[in-house]
N, C-alpha and C positions, 0 to 999 in steps of 0.2 A: 526320234524326238517326238514327244507328245504335246498336244496343245498348239495353239497358234502363237507365233511370235508377234510382239508388238511392232508396228511399223517403225522403221529406223528414222530418226529425226535428222535433218540436215546438220552438218557440222558448222560451228560458228567460231568466232574469235576466242571464245572461252575454252575451246577444245585444243589441247596442246599435245604434241608428240610425247609418248611415254619414254622415249629414248633420250631426246635432247631438249624438249621444251619448245621447239619451233611450232608454228601453227600446224594443226593436224588436217590432213586432206583425205585420210583413209581410216575407216573404223573397221576393225576385224572382230567379229563375234565368234567366240569359241564355245564348245559344248559347255553347258551349265550357265550360259548367258554372260560369261566373262567377256568384257570388252577391252580391246587394246586400240590405242590411237597412234597413228604414225604420220610423220611428215612424208612428203613425196620421196625424199632420199632414203629414209629408213624403210619405207614400203618397198622400194626397188631392191634394197639390200636383203630383205627377208621374205619377199613375195612367194618364192617357190615353196619354202617351208610352211608358210602360213596357209597357202592354198590347199595343202594336204590335210590340215586339221580344222580349218575354219568352217563354221556353220553358215556364215554370211560375210561377205566383204563389200563394204560400201566405199567405193572409190570416187572421190570428188576432185581428183587431180586435174581434170579438164578445166577447173576454175582458174588454174595457174596460167592458162593461155587465153582465157576470155578477156575481152576488152571491157572496160568499165561500162556498165549499163547493158551489156550483152549477156543473155542467159547462156549457161553452159549447154543447154539443149540445142542451141542454134548451130553447134559444131557438128 
């Protein structure tokens, strides 16, 4: 891949799973900059196949176990 990739922005409430429409916690960037968004369930279901082809995987599933007001980095 040539050139620098733009930094990945944090997922927010407008980002929904491409499979079911639930809140997305995982962004998968494929070759050609195509992005797929997944909820935690569909990420687990497809993780092994996606890991083989993804250029980048942004996994924010740690937010599911964070307490309100606690940053995910504290885990």
